[in-house]
C-alpha positions as a Markdown table, in Angstrom:
| # | Residue | x | y | z |
|---|---|---|---|---|
| 1 | Met | 43.1 | 83.8 | 79.7 |
| 2 | Phe | 43.0 | 86.0 | 76.7 |
| 3 | Ser | 43.1 | 89.1 | 79.4 |
| 4 | Val | 46.2 | 87.3 | 81.3 |
| 5 | Asn | 48.3 | 87.1 | 78.0 |
| 6 | Val | 47.7 | 90.8 | 76.9 |
| 7 | Leu | 48.6 | 92.1 | 80.7 |
| 8 | Cys | 51.5 | 89.8 | 80.1 |
| 9 | Asn | 52.8 | 91.1 | 76.3 |
| 10 | Gln | 52.0 | 94.5 | 77.5 |
| 11 | Phe | 54.4 | 94.3 | 80.4 |
| 12 | Asn | 56.9 | 92.2 | 78.0 |
| 13 | His | 56.8 | 95.5 | 75.6 |
| 14 | Ala | 57.3 | 97.6 | 78.5 |
| 15 | Met | 60.5 | 95.8 | 79.3 |
| 16 | Asp | 61.7 | 96.0 | 75.9 |
| 17 | Asn | 62.0 | 100.1 | 76.8 |
| 18 | Phe | 63.7 | 99.2 | 79.9 |
| 19 | Ile | 66.4 | 97.3 | 78.2 |
| 20 | Glu | 68.4 | 98.3 | 75.4 |
| 21 | Thr | 68.9 | 95.9 | 72.9 |
| 22 | Asp | 70.5 | 97.7 | 70.4 |
| 23 | Arg | 73.7 | 98.4 | 71.7 |
| 24 | Lys | 77.1 | 96.3 | 71.6 |
| 25 | Leu | 77.3 | 95.3 | 75.3 |
| 26 | Gln | 80.8 | 95.4 | 77.2 |
| 27 | Gly | 79.9 | 94.6 | 80.5 |
| 28 | Ile | 77.3 | 93.7 | 82.6 |
| 29 | Val | 77.2 | 93.4 | 86.7 |
| 30 | Ile | 74.2 | 91.9 | 88.9 |
| 31 | Glu | 73.9 | 92.6 | 92.6 |
| 32 | Val | 71.6 | 90.9 | 94.7 |
| 33 | Asp | 70.8 | 91.2 | 98.4 |
| 34 | Asp | 67.8 | 90.5 | 100.2 |
| 35 | Ser | 66.0 | 93.6 | 99.6 |
| 36 | Gly | 66.4 | 93.7 | 95.6 |
| 37 | Val | 68.5 | 93.0 | 92.4 |
| 38 | Val | 70.9 | 95.8 | 90.3 |
| 39 | Leu | 71.4 | 95.0 | 86.8 |
| 40 | Arg | 74.0 | 97.6 | 85.3 |
| 41 | Gln | 74.7 | 97.2 | 81.6 |
| 42 | Leu | 77.8 | 98.8 | 80.4 |
| 43 | Phe | 77.9 | 99.5 | 76.4 |
| 44 | Ser | 81.2 | 100.1 | 74.3 |
| 45 | Asp | 80.4 | 103.6 | 73.7 |
| 46 | Ser | 80.7 | 104.2 | 77.6 |
| 47 | Lys | 77.1 | 104.4 | 78.5 |
| 48 | Leu | 75.9 | 102.9 | 81.7 |
| 49 | Ser | 72.4 | 101.3 | 82.2 |
| 50 | Val | 70.8 | 100.5 | 85.8 |
| 51 | Leu | 67.7 | 98.3 | 86.0 |
| 52 | Arg | 66.3 | 97.9 | 89.9 |
| 53 | Phe | 64.4 | 95.2 | 91.1 |
| 54 | Lys | 62.8 | 96.1 | 94.3 |
| 55 | Lys | 60.8 | 93.5 | 96.8 |
| 56 | His | 57.1 | 94.5 | 97.2 |
| 57 | Pro | 54.5 | 92.7 | 99.0 |
| 58 | Ser | 52.1 | 92.0 | 95.9 |
| 59 | Gly | 55.0 | 91.4 | 93.3 |
| 60 | Cys | 58.1 | 93.6 | 92.6 |
| 61 | Ile | 58.8 | 97.7 | 91.4 |
| 62 | Val | 61.1 | 97.6 | 88.2 |
| 63 | Lys | 62.7 | 101.1 | 87.7 |
| 64 | Asn | 65.5 | 102.9 | 85.7 |
| 65 | Glu | 66.9 | 106.4 | 85.8 |
| 66 | Asp | 63.7 | 107.7 | 84.5 |
| 67 | Glu | 60.6 | 105.9 | 85.7 |
| 68 | Lys | 59.4 | 103.0 | 87.8 |
| 69 | Arg | 57.0 | 100.8 | 87.6 |
| 70 | Met | 55.0 | 98.0 | 89.9 |
| 71 | Val | 54.9 | 94.6 | 88.7 |
| 72 | Lys | 52.3 | 92.1 | 90.2 |
| 73 | Gly | 52.2 | 88.4 | 90.8 |
| 74 | Ile | 55.9 | 88.0 | 90.3 |
| 75 | Asp | 59.0 | 88.5 | 92.8 |
| 76 | Phe | 62.0 | 90.5 | 92.3 |
| 77 | Ile | 64.7 | 87.9 | 91.8 |
| 78 | Ser | 62.5 | 86.2 | 88.9 |
| 79 | Lys | 61.8 | 89.4 | 87.0 |
| 80 | Ala | 65.4 | 90.4 | 87.0 |
| 81 | Phe | 66.8 | 87.2 | 86.0 |
| 82 | Gln | 63.9 | 87.4 | 83.5 |
| 83 | Ala | 65.7 | 90.7 | 82.4 |
| 84 | Leu | 69.0 | 89.0 | 82.4 |
| 85 | Asn | 68.1 | 86.2 | 80.0 |
| 86 | Thr | 66.7 | 88.6 | 77.9 |
| 87 | Ile | 70.1 | 90.9 | 77.6 |
| 88 | Leu | 71.9 | 87.6 | 77.3 |
| 89 | Asp | 69.8 | 86.5 | 74.3 |
| 90 | Ser | 70.4 | 89.6 | 72.2 |
| 91 | Asn | 73.7 | 89.6 | 72.8 |
| 92 | Glu | 75.8 | 87.8 | 70.1 |
| 93 | Ser | 79.4 | 88.8 | 70.4 |
| 94 | Pro | 81.5 | 88.0 | 73.8 |
| 95 | Ile | 81.2 | 90.1 | 76.9 |
| 96 | Ser | 84.4 | 91.9 | 78.3 |
| 97 | Glu | 83.3 | 91.4 | 81.8 |
| 98 | Phe | 80.8 | 89.7 | 83.8 |
| 99 | Gly | 80.1 | 90.0 | 87.4 |
| 100 | Phe | 77.9 | 88.1 | 90.0 |
| 101 | Ile | 77.6 | 90.0 | 93.2 |
| 102 | Leu | 76.0 | 88.4 | 96.2 |
| 103 | Glu | 75.5 | 90.8 | 99.2 |
| 104 | His | 74.8 | 90.7 | 103.1 |
| 105 | Asn | 72.4 | 92.4 | 104.8 |
| 106 | Tyr | 74.6 | 92.8 | 107.9 |
| 107 | Phe | 71.8 | 93.2 | 110.4 |
| 108 | Asn | 70.8 | 89.7 | 109.7 |
| 109 | Arg | 72.8 | 87.8 | 107.6 |
| 110 | Met | 70.4 | 84.8 | 107.7 |
| 111 | Val | 67.8 | 86.4 | 105.5 |
| 112 | Thr | 70.3 | 86.6 | 102.4 |
| 113 | Tyr | 71.3 | 83.2 | 102.5 |
| 114 | Pro | 67.9 | 81.7 | 100.8 |
| 115 | Val | 67.9 | 84.9 | 98.3 |
| 116 | His | 71.8 | 84.2 | 97.5 |
| 117 | Asn | 70.9 | 80.3 | 97.0 |
| 118 | Glu | 67.6 | 81.2 | 94.5 |
| 119 | Ala | 69.7 | 83.6 | 92.6 |
| 120 | Val | 72.8 | 81.4 | 91.7 |
| 121 | Lys | 69.6 | 78.4 | 90.9 |
| 122 | Lys | 68.1 | 81.1 | 88.6 |
| 123 | Leu | 71.5 | 81.9 | 86.7 |
| 124 | Asn | 72.3 | 78.1 | 86.7 |
| 125 | Glu | 68.8 | 77.8 | 85.0 |
| 126 | Ile | 69.6 | 80.7 | 82.5 |
| 127 | Leu | 73.1 | 79.0 | 81.7 |
| 128 | Arg | 72.1 | 76.1 | 81.4 |
| 129 | Ser | 69.2 | 76.7 | 78.8 |
| 130 | Lys | 72.1 | 78.6 | 76.3 |
| 131 | Ser | 72.8 | 76.0 | 73.4 |
| 132 | Gly | 76.7 | 76.8 | 74.2 |
| 133 | Phe | 79.1 | 78.3 | 76.4 |
| 134 | Leu | 78.8 | 82.1 | 78.0 |
| 135 | Glu | 81.9 | 83.8 | 76.1 |
| 136 | Val | 83.0 | 86.0 | 79.0 |
| 137 | Glu | 86.3 | 87.2 | 79.1 |
| 138 | Thr | 86.3 | 88.6 | 82.7 |
| 139 | Phe | 84.2 | 87.2 | 85.4 |
| 140 | His | 84.3 | 87.7 | 88.7 |
| 141 | Met | 81.8 | 86.7 | 91.5 |
| 142 | His | 81.1 | 87.4 | 95.5 |
| 143 | Ser | 80.1 | 84.6 | 97.5 |
| 144 | Glu | 81.1 | 82.6 | 100.8 |
| 145 | Ile | 79.9 | 78.9 | 99.7 |
| 146 | Leu | 82.0 | 77.1 | 96.9 |
| 147 | Glu | 79.0 | 75.4 | 95.7 |
| 148 | His | 77.8 | 78.5 | 94.5 |
| 149 | Tyr | 81.2 | 79.1 | 92.3 |
| 150 | Leu | 80.7 | 75.7 | 91.2 |
| 151 | Gln | 76.9 | 76.0 | 89.4 |
| 152 | Ile | 78.6 | 79.1 | 87.2 |
| 153 | Leu | 82.1 | 78.3 | 85.8 |
| 154 | Pro | 81.5 | 75.2 | 84.0 |
| 155 | Phe | 79.0 | 77.4 | 81.8 |
| 156 | Leu | 81.7 | 79.7 | 80.7 |
| 157 | His | 83.6 | 79.1 | 77.6 |
| 158 | Pro | 87.1 | 77.8 | 78.7 |
| 159 | Met | 89.1 | 78.8 | 75.5 |
| 160 | Val | 87.4 | 83.0 | 76.2 |
| 161 | Leu | 88.1 | 83.1 | 79.9 |
| 162 | Lys | 91.2 | 84.7 | 80.7 |
| 163 | Lys | 90.5 | 86.3 | 83.9 |
| 164 | Leu | 89.1 | 84.9 | 87.5 |
| 165 | Ser | 88.3 | 86.7 | 90.5 |
| 166 | Leu | 86.7 | 85.2 | 93.5 |
| 167 | Val | 85.3 | 87.1 | 96.5 |
| 168 | Asn | 84.4 | 85.7 | 100.0 |
| 169 | Ile | 82.0 | 87.7 | 101.5 |
| 170 | Gly | 82.2 | 85.8 | 105.1 |
| 171 | Glu | 82.8 | 87.5 | 108.1 |
| 172 | Glu | 86.2 | 85.8 | 108.3 |
| 173 | Glu | 89.2 | 84.5 | 106.0 |
| 174 | Glu | 88.4 | 80.8 | 105.4 |
| 175 | Lys | 90.1 | 77.9 | 104.1 |
| 176 | Leu | 89.2 | 76.8 | 100.3 |
| 177 | Glu | 89.9 | 73.9 | 98.7 |
| 178 | Ile | 90.5 | 74.2 | 94.7 |
| 179 | Arg | 90.7 | 70.6 | 94.1 |
| 180 | Glu | 87.2 | 70.7 | 92.1 |
| 181 | Phe | 88.2 | 74.0 | 90.2 |
| 182 | Lys | 91.2 | 72.5 | 88.9 |
| 183 | Lys | 89.0 | 69.8 | 87.2 |
| 184 | Leu | 87.5 | 72.3 | 85.0 |
| 185 | His | 89.0 | 73.0 | 81.5 |
| 186 | Gln | 88.3 | 76.8 | 82.4 |
| 187 | Trp | 90.9 | 76.7 | 85.5 |
| 188 | Gln | 93.7 | 75.5 | 82.8 |
| 189 | Asn | 93.0 | 78.3 | 80.1 |
| 190 | Leu | 93.1 | 81.2 | 82.5 |
| 191 | Glu | 95.7 | 83.6 | 82.3 |
| 192 | Glu | 95.2 | 85.7 | 85.6 |
| 193 | Val | 93.2 | 84.7 | 89.1 |
| 194 | Glu | 92.4 | 86.8 | 92.0 |
| 195 | Ile | 91.0 | 85.0 | 95.1 |
| 196 | Val | 90.2 | 87.5 | 98.1 |
| 197 | Asn | 89.4 | 86.7 | 101.8 |
| 198 | Trp | 90.3 | 83.1 | 101.2 |
| 199 | Phe | 93.2 | 81.0 | 102.0 |
| 200 | Leu | 93.5 | 78.5 | 99.4 |
| 201 | Glu | 94.6 | 74.9 | 100.8 |
| 202 | Ala | 96.7 | 73.6 | 97.6 |
| 203 | Asn | 100.1 | 73.8 | 96.0 |
| 204 | Ile | 101.6 | 77.0 | 94.9 |
| 205 | Arg | 102.3 | 75.1 | 91.8 |
| 206 | Asp | 98.8 | 74.4 | 90.9 |
| 207 | Phe | 99.2 | 78.2 | 89.9 |
| 208 | Cys | 102.3 | 78.6 | 87.6 |
| 209 | His | 100.5 | 78.3 | 84.2 |
| 210 | Leu | 98.8 | 81.8 | 84.9 |
| 211 | Asn | 100.6 | 85.0 | 84.1 |
| 212 | Arg | 99.0 | 87.1 | 87.4 |
| 213 | Gly | 97.8 | 85.7 | 90.3 |
| 214 | Lys | 96.7 | 87.2 | 93.4 |
| 215 | Phe | 95.7 | 85.1 | 96.8 |
| 216 | Asp | 96.3 | 83.9 | 100.2 |
| 217 | Ile | 97.7 | 80.3 | 100.6 |
| 218 | Trp | 97.8 | 78.2 | 104.0 |
| 219 | Thr | 101.0 | 76.7 | 103.4 |
| 220 | Ile | 104.0 | 77.4 | 101.1 |
| 221 | Ser | 107.6 | 75.2 | 101.6 |
| 222 | Ala | 111.3 | 76.4 | 100.2 |
| 223 | Asp | 111.2 | 73.7 | 97.5 |
| 224 | Asp | 108.0 | 75.6 | 96.3 |
| 225 | Met | 109.3 | 79.2 | 96.3 |
| 226 | Ile | 112.7 | 77.4 | 94.4 |
| 227 | Phe | 110.4 | 75.6 | 91.9 |
| 228 | Met | 108.2 | 79.3 | 91.4 |
| 229 | Arg | 111.7 | 80.9 | 90.9 |
| 230 | Glu | 112.9 | 78.6 | 88.0 |
| 231 | Thr | 109.8 | 78.5 | 86.7 |
| 232 | Phe | 109.6 | 82.5 | 86.6 |
| 233 | Leu | 112.8 | 82.8 | 85.4 |
| 234 | Gln | 111.8 | 80.7 | 82.1 |
| 235 | Ala | 108.6 | 83.0 | 81.5 |
| 236 | Pro | 108.4 | 86.0 | 83.9 |
| 237 | Lys | 105.1 | 86.3 | 85.5 |
| 238 | Glu | 103.4 | 88.7 | 88.1 |
| 239 | Phe | 102.4 | 87.2 | 91.0 |
| 240 | Ile | 101.5 | 88.1 | 94.8 |
| 241 | Phe | 100.6 | 85.9 | 97.7 |
| 242 | Asn | 100.4 | 86.0 | 101.7 |
| 243 | Phe | 100.8 | 82.8 | 103.1 |
| 244 | Gln | 100.0 | 81.4 | 106.7 |
| 245 | Asn | 102.9 | 78.9 | 107.4 |
| 246 | Phe | 106.3 | 78.4 | 105.5 |
| 247 | Glu | 108.3 | 75.7 | 106.0 |
| 248 | Asn | 112.0 | 75.5 | 105.7 |
| 249 | Gln | 112.7 | 79.1 | 105.6 |
| 250 | Glu | 116.3 | 78.4 | 106.2 |
| 251 | Gln | 116.4 | 76.6 | 102.9 |
| 252 | Leu | 115.8 | 79.4 | 101.1 |
| 253 | Leu | 117.6 | 81.8 | 102.7 |
| 254 | Ala | 120.4 | 79.3 | 102.0 |
| 255 | Thr | 119.4 | 78.9 | 98.2 |
| 256 | Phe | 118.8 | 82.4 | 97.4 |
| 257 | Gly | 121.5 | 83.6 | 99.0 |
| 258 | Pro | 121.7 | 87.3 | 100.8 |
| 259 | Ser | 118.5 | 89.3 | 100.1 |
| 260 | Leu | 117.6 | 93.0 | 100.2 |
| 261 | Gln | 116.1 | 93.5 | 103.5 |
| 262 | Phe | 113.9 | 96.5 | 103.1 |
| 263 | Glu | 111.4 | 96.4 | 105.9 |
| 264 | Ala | 111.4 | 94.3 | 109.3 |
| 265 | Ser | 111.0 | 90.1 | 108.9 |
| 266 | Arg | 110.7 | 90.9 | 104.9 |
| 267 | Tyr | 113.2 | 89.9 | 102.4 |
| 268 | Gln | 113.8 | 90.8 | 98.5 |
| 269 | Trp | 115.7 | 88.9 | 96.0 |
| 270 | Ile | 115.8 | 90.1 | 92.8 |
| 271 | Phe | 117.0 | 87.6 | 89.6 |
| 272 | Glu | 118.0 | 88.5 | 86.2 |
| 273 | Val | 116.1 | 86.8 | 83.5 |
| 274 | Pro | 118.4 | 85.1 | 81.4 |
| 275 | Asn | 118.3 | 86.2 | 77.9 |
| 276 | Asp | 115.7 | 88.4 | 78.0 |
| 277 | Lys | 114.9 | 90.5 | 74.9 |
| 278 | Thr | 112.6 | 92.5 | 76.6 |
| 279 | Gln | 113.5 | 96.3 | 76.0 |
| 280 | Pro | 112.0 | 98.7 | 78.7 |
| 281 | Gly | 110.7 | 102.2 | 77.6 |
| 282 | Glu | 112.1 | 105.4 | 78.0 |
| 283 | Val | 110.8 | 108.5 | 79.2 |
| 284 | Ser | 112.0 | 112.1 | 79.9 |
| 285 | Ile | 110.9 | 113.3 | 83.4 |
| 286 | Gln | 110.3 | 116.5 | 81.4 |
| 287 | Glu | 107.7 | 114.5 | 79.9 |
| 288 | Leu | 105.9 | 113.4 | 83.1 |
| 289 | Lys | 106.0 | 116.6 | 84.6 |
| 290 | Ser | 103.9 | 117.8 | 81.8 |
| 291 | Leu | 101.2 | 115.3 | 82.7 |
| 292 | Lys | 98.2 | 117.8 | 84.6 |
| 293 | Cys | 98.0 | 115.2 | 87.3 |
| 294 | Trp | 102.0 | 115.3 | 88.2 |
| 295 | Glu | 101.8 | 117.3 | 91.2 |
| 296 | Ser | 98.7 | 116.0 | 92.7 |
| 297 | Val | 99.6 | 112.2 | 92.6 |
| 298 | Glu | 100.8 | 110.5 | 95.8 |
| 299 | Glu | 102.2 | 107.2 | 94.7 |
| 300 | Phe | 104.3 | 106.7 | 91.4 |
| 301 | Tyr | 104.9 | 102.7 | 90.1 |
| 302 | Ala | 106.8 | 102.6 | 86.6 |
| 303 | Glu | 107.5 | 99.2 | 85.2 |
| 304 | Asn | 109.2 | 98.4 | 82.3 |
| 305 | Leu | 110.2 | 101.9 | 82.0 |
| 306 | Val | 113.5 | 103.8 | 81.9 |
| 307 | Ile | 113.5 | 107.4 | 83.1 |
| 308 | Ser | 115.8 | 109.8 | 82.2 |
| 309 | Gly | 116.6 | 113.3 | 83.9 |
| 310 | Ser | 116.6 | 113.6 | 88.0 |
| 311 | Val | 115.5 | 111.2 | 90.5 |
| 312 | Thr | 114.7 | 114.2 | 92.8 |
| 313 | Asp | 111.9 | 115.2 | 90.4 |
| 314 | Leu | 110.3 | 112.3 | 92.0 |
| 315 | Gly | 110.7 | 113.5 | 95.5 |
| 316 | His | 107.1 | 114.9 | 96.0 |
| 317 | Phe | 105.4 | 111.3 | 96.1 |
| 318 | Ser | 104.7 | 109.8 | 99.1 |
| 319 | Lys | 105.5 | 106.0 | 97.8 |
| 320 | Ala | 107.6 | 105.2 | 94.5 |
| 321 | Val | 109.4 | 102.7 | 92.4 |
| 322 | Ala | 110.9 | 103.8 | 89.3 |
| 323 | Thr | 114.3 | 102.8 | 87.1 |
| 324 | Val | 115.9 | 106.0 | 86.3 |
| 325 | Phe | 118.8 | 106.3 | 83.5 |
| 326 | Gln | 121.3 | 107.6 | 86.4 |
| 327 | Val | 121.4 | 108.7 | 89.3 |
| 328 | Thr | 124.7 | 110.5 | 91.3 |
| 329 | Gln | 125.8 | 110.8 | 94.8 |
| 330 | Asp | 124.3 | 114.7 | 95.1 |
| 331 | Glu | 120.7 | 113.4 | 94.1 |
| 332 | Leu | 120.9 | 110.5 | 96.8 |
| 333 | Phe | 122.2 | 112.9 | 99.4 |
| 334 | Leu | 119.1 | 115.6 | 98.2 |
| 335 | Met | 116.8 | 112.6 | 98.3 |
| 336 | Lys | 117.6 | 111.7 | 101.7 |
| 337 | Glu | 117.1 | 115.2 | 102.7 |
| 338 | Ile | 113.7 | 115.6 | 101.0 |
| 339 | Phe | 112.6 | 112.8 | 102.9 |
| 340 | Leu | 113.8 | 113.6 | 106.0 |
| 341 | Ile | 111.3 | 116.4 | 106.0 |
| 342 | Thr | 108.6 | 115.2 | 104.1 |
| 343 | Pro | 106.0 | 113.8 | 107.0 |
| 344 | Glu | 104.2 | 111.7 | 103.9 |
| 345 | Phe | 107.0 | 109.8 | 102.6 |
| 346 | Gln | 106.2 | 105.9 | 103.3 |
| 347 | Lys | 108.7 | 104.1 | 100.9 |
| 348 | Phe | 110.6 | 104.7 | 97.8 |
| 349 | Ile | 112.5 | 102.2 | 95.8 |
| 350 | Val | 114.9 | 103.4 | 92.8 |
| 351 | His | 116.7 | 101.3 | 90.5 |
| 352 | Tyr | 119.3 | 102.5 | 88.0 |
| 353 | Lys | 121.3 | 101.8 | 85.3 |
| 354 | His | 124.3 | 104.0 | 85.8 |
| 355 | Phe | 125.7 | 105.3 | 89.3 |
| 356 | Val | 127.9 | 108.5 | 88.8 |
| 357 | Glu | 130.4 | 109.4 | 91.5 |
| 358 | Glu | 130.6 | 113.1 | 91.5 |
| 359 | Gly | 132.8 | 115.1 | 94.1 |
| 360 | Ile | 130.5 | 117.3 | 96.5 |
| 361 | Ser | 128.4 | 120.0 | 94.7 |
| 362 | Glu | 128.3 | 123.4 | 95.8 |
| 363 | Leu | 124.4 | 123.0 | 96.6 |
| 364 | Arg | 125.5 | 120.1 | 98.9 |
| 365 | Arg | 128.2 | 122.5 | 100.9 |
| 366 | Asp | 125.2 | 125.1 | 101.1 |
| 367 | Ile | 123.3 | 122.6 | 102.9 |
| 368 | His | 125.7 | 121.2 | 105.0 |
| 369 | Glu | 126.4 | 124.7 | 106.1 |
| 370 | Val | 123.0 | 125.9 | 106.7 |
| 371 | Arg | 122.5 | 122.5 | 108.8 |
| 372 | Lys | 125.3 | 123.7 | 111.0 |
| 373 | Leu | 124.0 | 126.9 | 111.5 |
| 374 | Leu | 120.5 | 125.9 | 112.6 |
| 375 | Glu | 122.3 | 123.5 | 115.0 |
| 376 | Ile | 124.9 | 126.6 | 116.4 |
| 377 | Phe | 122.1 | 129.2 | 116.4 |
| 378 | Gly | 118.8 | 127.1 | 116.9 |
| 379 | Pro | 116.0 | 127.8 | 114.9 |
| 380 | Pro | 115.2 | 131.0 | 112.8 |
| 381 | Asn | 113.5 | 133.6 | 114.5 |
| 382 | Val | 109.9 | 133.8 | 113.3 |
| 383 | Asp | 108.3 | 136.3 | 116.1 |
| 384 | Gly | 110.4 | 139.5 | 114.8 |
| 385 | Gly | 113.9 | 141.2 | 116.4 |
| 386 | Arg | 115.1 | 144.2 | 115.5 |
| 387 | Tyr | 114.8 | 144.6 | 112.0 |
| 388 | Gly | 110.7 | 142.9 | 112.8 |
| 389 | Lys | 109.0 | 140.4 | 111.1 |
| 390 | Lys | 110.0 | 139.8 | 107.3 |
| 391 | Lys | 107.9 | 138.7 | 104.6 |
| 392 | Cys | 109.6 | 135.6 | 102.8 |
| 393 | Ser | 109.1 | 135.7 | 99.1 |
| 394 | Asp | 109.5 | 133.4 | 96.4 |
| 395 | Ile | 113.1 | 134.0 | 96.5 |
| 396 | Leu | 114.7 | 133.9 | 99.7 |
| 397 | Gln | 118.0 | 135.0 | 100.4 |
| 398 | Ile | 119.9 | 133.5 | 103.6 |
| 399 | Ile | 123.2 | 135.8 | 104.6 |
| 400 | Val | 125.3 | 134.1 | 106.4 |
| 401 | Ile | 128.4 | 135.2 | 108.1 |
| 402 | Val | 130.8 | 132.3 | 108.7 |
| 403 | Trp | 134.3 | 132.8 | 110.2 |
| 404 | Arg | 136.8 | 130.9 | 108.0 |
| 405 | Ser | 140.4 | 131.5 | 107.3 |
| 406 | Ile | 140.6 | 132.5 | 103.4 |
| 407 | Ser | 143.7 | 134.4 | 102.2 |
| 408 | Pro | 143.3 | 137.2 | 100.1 |
| 409 | Asn | 144.5 | 135.1 | 96.7 |
| 410 | Asn | 141.8 | 132.1 | 97.5 |
| 411 | Gln | 138.1 | 133.6 | 97.6 |
| 412 | Ser | 136.7 | 130.9 | 95.1 |
| 413 | Arg | 134.1 | 129.8 | 97.7 |
| 414 | Ser | 132.7 | 133.5 | 98.6 |
| 415 | Arg | 129.7 | 134.6 | 96.8 |
| 416 | Ser | 130.9 | 138.3 | 97.6 |
| 417 | Lys | 134.4 | 140.3 | 97.9 |
| 418 | Cys | 135.6 | 140.0 | 101.4 |
| 419 | Ser | 137.9 | 142.7 | 102.4 |
| 420 | Asn | 138.7 | 141.3 | 105.6 |
| 421 | Pro | 140.3 | 137.7 | 104.9 |
| 422 | Tyr | 139.1 | 136.6 | 108.0 |
| 423 | Ile | 135.5 | 137.1 | 107.7 |
| 424 | Cys | 134.0 | 136.2 | 104.5 |
| 425 | Cys | 130.1 | 137.4 | 104.1 |
| 426 | Phe | 128.0 | 135.4 | 101.3 |
| 427 | Val | 124.3 | 135.2 | 99.8 |
| 428 | Ile | 122.8 | 131.9 | 99.1 |
| 429 | Gln | 120.2 | 132.7 | 96.8 |
| 430 | Ile | 117.8 | 129.7 | 96.2 |
| 431 | Ser | 114.4 | 129.0 | 94.9 |
| 432 | Tyr | 111.4 | 128.9 | 97.7 |
| 433 | Glu | 111.0 | 125.3 | 96.1 |
| 434 | Ser | 114.9 | 124.2 | 96.7 |
| 435 | Val | 114.4 | 125.7 | 100.2 |
| 436 | Leu | 111.5 | 123.1 | 100.5 |
| 437 | Lys | 113.7 | 120.3 | 99.5 |
| 438 | Ile | 117.1 | 120.8 | 101.2 |
| 439 | Gly | 114.4 | 121.0 | 104.4 |
| 440 | Val | 114.8 | 125.1 | 105.3 |
| 441 | Asn | 111.0 | 126.1 | 106.3 |
| 442 | Arg | 109.3 | 128.9 | 105.2 |
| 443 | Arg | 110.3 | 131.1 | 108.0 |
| 444 | Tyr | 111.3 | 134.5 | 108.5 |
| 445 | Phe | 115.3 | 134.6 | 108.6 |
| 446 | Gln | 117.0 | 137.1 | 110.8 |
| 447 | Val | 120.9 | 137.8 | 111.3 |
């Protein structure tokens, strides 16, 4: 008996070397499958510690980034949750994030069910042994069994828990009855909920107390949507939800009025929040362009932010949703040209505070003229010609000869003075970047 106690004490001391208790714990994630457990700790100084517990015929193997040890006489599930209990006991402040991830063996899903059940049982025992609730601000859990969730959620502090994420790891999206969730104090105090790969059998109104929600719901009605609109107008929220069945769609269209339909079978309404005192922030496009990642980013979304500057500076994004202070006819015309020649373009939604109707600019006329020439003469010659193949420099000069009846006293449109009043030769000199934007490919031009 003495020798056994000595060995246990030695192992516990070794485990203390594995587990860091002198740092402030910010987040913890435990991942479980049939072959082992991974325990990740994130500390307030951004350091990450990873402990792995692997199955072994004689017990389990425990290892971190630097070393590993063989532990006999105890399975990997028991040892992993012993370590988790030690971590939780040594932590006195609320944990920002706690993740409990059950994973399947996709070659043989059946072998993981007993392991998942045992892991949930171990965590439930740890939580029950505490004198109070576990203080966690964000909790996310992956499982396909409703009972697993209900064995953990009641032990999280209802006044501390604000964000909840539940993910179904089953092969198909299944229905989830949330009646038991609604009974929990934790549910009533939540601010954000995300439920993935479940179809909720619930009334959408059960989620109105949330600030943010993302989930799929089995059935929704026009009355539900009207109720949600009235609720959101009183207290703006952010919700994204899909539905399987929609009841009384005609009633919804009649109540909400004409919609902004920007995709097939998809409708959008924008409702102004009455007496909204929230003032959006402002930023100039030059400030955004000074960011190192500006040119490499593919998608851009700006919420509650007004951008001052030309909307054309957003034209390189494949997707964008933004609000600009002012937009002109010419800018919208140029954006259309950009989108027509950009293969990566998918969707662009721009809101504006002011719309300026201006006359057609010189650049817009030039674009129309170049396009007309391409229609008449075809694509530019890229294989050479009587002048041979020419290099395209960063500054392109497109020499255009146009038959035009211009009196000698009216040559304001010409870029160079013409001796013949019936033939005008002018030069469009634009940067390569502008050429790309107006739809002229980087080719070799020959007149």
